[in-house]
Each structure stands twice: as C-alpha cells, then as structure tokens.
C-alpha positions in Angstrom: 32.7 54.0 -126.4 35.1 52.1 -128.7 34.8 48.4 -129.0 37.9 46.3 -129.9 37.6 42.8 -131.4 40.7 41.0 -130.3 42.4 37.6 -130.3 45.2 37.0 -127.7 48.6 36.6 -129.2 47.8 38.2 -132.5 48.4 41.6 -134.0 45.4 43.0 -132.3 47.6 43.1 -129.2 49.1 46.2 -130.6 45.8 48.1 -130.5 44.9 46.7 -127.0 48.4 47.8 -125.7 48.0 51.3 -127.2 44.5 51.7 -125.7 46.0 50.8 -122.3 48.9 53.2 -122.7 46.5 56.0 -123.6 44.1 55.0 -120.8 41.1 55.4 -123.0 37.7 53.8 -122.2 36.9 50.8 -124.5 35.0 47.6 -124.5 37.0 44.4 -125.3 35.4 41.6 -127.2 37.8 38.6 -127.1 37.6 35.9 -129.8 39.1 32.5 -129.8 41.6 32.2 -132.7 40.1 29.9 -135.3 36.7 29.1 -136.9 34.6 31.5 -134.9 36.3 34.4 -136.7 34.6 33.2 -139.9 31.2 33.0 -138.4 28.6 35.2 -140.3 28.2 37.4 -137.2 31.8 38.4 -137.1 32.3 38.5 -140.9 29.7 41.2 -140.9 32.2 43.2 -138.8 35.4 42.1 -140.6 34.7 40.5 -144.0 38.1 38.8 -144.0 37.5 37.2 -140.6 40.6 38.8 -139.1 41.5 40.9 -136.1 41.7 43.6 -135.0 38.5 45.4 -135.7 37.8 48.6 -133.9 34.2 49.9 -133.7 34.1 53.7 -133.2 30.8 55.6 -133.3 29.2 53.4 -135.9 32.2 53.0 -138.1 34.6 50.1 -138.2 38.4 50.3 -138.6 40.5 47.4 -139.7 44.3 46.9 -139.8 46.4 47.3 -136.7 48.9 49.9 -138.2 46.1 52.1 -139.5 44.3 51.9 -136.2 47.4 52.9 -134.2 48.1 55.8 -136.5 44.5 57.0 -136.3 44.4 56.7 -132.5 47.6 58.7 -132.2 46.2 61.4 -134.5 42.9 61.6 -132.5 44.8 61.9 -129.2 47.9 64.0 -129.8 47.8 64.9 -126.1 48.9 61.4 -125.2 52.3 62.1 -126.9 52.6 58.7 -128.5 53.4 59.8 -132.0 55.1 62.8 -133.7 52.3 64.7 -135.4 52.2 65.2 -139.2 54.6 67.9 -140.3 57.0 67.4 -137.4 60.6 66.2 -137.7 60.4 62.6 -136.6 57.1 61.8 -138.4 58.9 60.0 -141.2 60.9 57.8 -138.9 57.7 57.1 -136.8 55.8 55.9 -139.9 58.8 53.9 -141.1 59.0 51.9 -137.8 55.2 51.7 -137.4 55.0 49.8 -140.7 58.3 47.9 -140.3 56.3 45.9 -137.8 54.5 44.3 -140.8 57.8 43.3 -142.3 58.5 41.4 -139.1 55.0 40.0 -138.9 54.9 38.6 -142.4 57.9 36.4 -141.6 56.7 35.4 -138.1 53.2 34.6 -139.5 54.8 32.3 -142.1 56.7 30.5 -139.3 53.6 30.4 -137.1 51.8 28.6 -139.9 54.6 26.2 -140.4 55.2 25.3 -136.8 51.8 25.8 -135.2 48.9 25.8 -137.7 50.1 22.8 -139.6 49.6 19.8 -137.4 51.3 17.1 -139.3 55.1 17.0 -140.0 54.6 16.1 -143.6 52.8 19.4 -144.2 55.7 21.5 -143.0 58.5 22.8 -145.2 62.0 22.7 -143.6 63.2 25.1 -146.4 60.5 27.6 -145.6 61.3 27.6 -141.9 65.0 28.1 -142.6 64.5 30.9 -145.1 61.9 32.8 -143.0 64.1 32.5 -139.8 67.0 34.0 -141.7 64.8 36.9 -142.9 63.7 37.5 -139.3 67.3 37.5 -138.2 68.1 40.2 -140.7 65.2 42.3 -139.3 66.5 41.8 -135.8 70.0 43.0 -137.0 68.3 46.1 -138.5 66.7 46.9 -135.1 69.9 46.1 -133.2 71.7 48.7 -135.2 68.9 51.3 -134.8 68.8 50.8 -131.1 72.5 51.4 -130.4 72.8 54.1 -127.7 69.1 54.5 -127.2 66.2 52.8 -125.5 63.3 53.7 -127.9 63.0 53.6 -131.6 62.6 57.4 -131.8 65.1 59.9 -130.3 62.1 61.7 -128.7 61.1 58.7 -126.6 58.5 55.9 -126.4 55.9 55.9 -129.1 53.3 53.7 -130.8 56.1 52.6 -133.1 57.7 50.8 -130.1 54.3 49.1 -129.5 53.9 47.9 -133.1 57.5 46.7 -133.5 57.6 45.4 -129.9 54.5 43.2 -130.5 56.0 41.9 -133.7 59.3 41.1 -132.0 57.4 39.4 -129.2 56.0 37.0 -131.7 59.1 36.6 -133.8 61.4 35.7 -130.9 59.6 32.3 -130.9 61.6 31.6 -134.0 64.8 33.6 -133.8 66.7 34.1 -130.5 67.3 37.6 -129.1 70.5 36.5 -127.5 72.8 37.7 -130.2 71.2 41.2 -130.1 71.9 42.9 -126.7 70.4 46.3 -127.6 67.2 44.7 -129.0 67.0 42.4 -125.9 67.3 45.4 -123.5 64.7 47.3 -125.5 62.3 44.4 -125.2 63.0 44.1 -121.5 62.0 47.7 -121.0 58.8 47.3 -123.0 57.8 44.3 -121.0 58.3 46.3 -117.8 55.6 48.7 -118.9 52.2 48.2 -117.1 50.2 48.5 -120.3 52.3 45.7 -121.9 51.3 43.4 -119.0 47.6 44.3 -119.4 47.7 43.6 -123.1 49.5 40.3 -123.1 47.6 37.0 -123.0 47.5 34.8 -120.0 48.8 31.3 -120.0 45.4 29.8 -120.9 45.1 31.7 -124.2 48.7 31.7 -125.6 49.1 30.8 -129.3 52.5 29.1 -128.9 53.0 26.0 -126.8 56.8 26.4 -126.8 59.1 29.2 -126.0 61.2 28.5 -129.2 60.7 26.7 -132.5 64.0 26.2 -134.3 64.0 25.7 -138.1 63.2 22.2 -139.1 66.1 20.1 -140.3 66.5 19.8 -144.0 66.6 16.2 -145.1 68.3 15.8 -148.4 67.1 13.0 -150.8 70.2 10.8 -150.1 69.7 11.1 -146.3 66.1 10.0 -146.5 66.7 7.2 -148.9 
C-alpha cells in the first residue's frame, strides 16, 4: 500500500486530493508543519525536510507535480490525464506545472505574512510585487477558462487539481472577485467530494486570516 507523508495546507494536498479522486488505497501520515519535518527520522525519507513524500513498494517519490504525473500514468483507467502521445498531453503538462508558477509567488507571500512573526522582518515591496505577479497568473487562468469549466477541453484532470490547490493558497493574497470564470471554476472544484476530503479542518489551517493584503509601503519621508 502507498504511504503519503502530508502537511495540511501545503502542496501535498494535491497528492492527497488525487488519491481520493482515484479512490486508491493509501496510508496517510500527517505531519505538523515546522520543526518535526527536519527530524532525522523524516529526513531519512525526504532529505530536504519537505512534503509530499510518497512511499511506494520500497521506493520514495518526491515533488507533487512528479507524483501527480506518475500516478496518472500508472492508472490511466481513472481518466485523470491525457496519456503520452495524445492531443491534449502538452496542454495537460503545461497546466500541471503552471501550478508551480502560482505556488512560488504564494509561498513568498506566505513567508512574508505568516512565517515572519515580527513586522520589521517583512518587506512591503516584496508583498506588493508578489501580489501583482499572482494577479497576472489569475488573469492568465481567467482567459483560459472562458467558455469552459475545466482547464482541458476533455474535462476534469489532475491539472485542475494541481492548479486548483495553488489557487486555493494564492487567494489568501489576491482576491478572486475580479475573475468570474476563475471563481466559478474554483466553486466547482470545491464542490467535488475528493476536494473536501483533502482539505484541512479548522484546527490545522496554515492561514489565520481569509485575506492578507500587501503591506503598505512607507516612504522615508513618511516615516521620518
């Protein structure tokens, strides 16, 4: 049986969500986000002390995008990815990995707003720039979702899972309100039973606020 190492609210949600969509048997090992990921026992599984890590028949797979791609190739009967050589494969891979473009910006904002506890540690310039970059990503998705309810014309896929999880984190920093197609797509994803099973409960959420606006930039003359 597969064993997934997971932290609620992180990119390992993508793998957990896909496993539920596929209705595959697996064991879930849930870790608290923080120091315990760097304990020697877990570093033996994931040397960088990150999640996800998927143990499969004595082997360990890392990186959420790679795990999603591999699971879809192992279980083509689940219909959650166009197979290699088929028409929508390129679009599938593009969106699957576009999730990381979103995630790098939301991770930077999570660090600024959540991981850094003191105001003096935070950079208003970084929060403003990264929020603008996320907004451009949202605009890209808004255009792609015009007239459709999934990223691929053929229907729901693991690409929706990867990007959906990334948007789920990113919307803490950029509002979905200006993007009606993107908002409707997210509403449809949240209605899926597997999404509900994969999402953290209120006791294990990473964010203590629904929205974190960019920090105000205080110019030298204003702070004098």
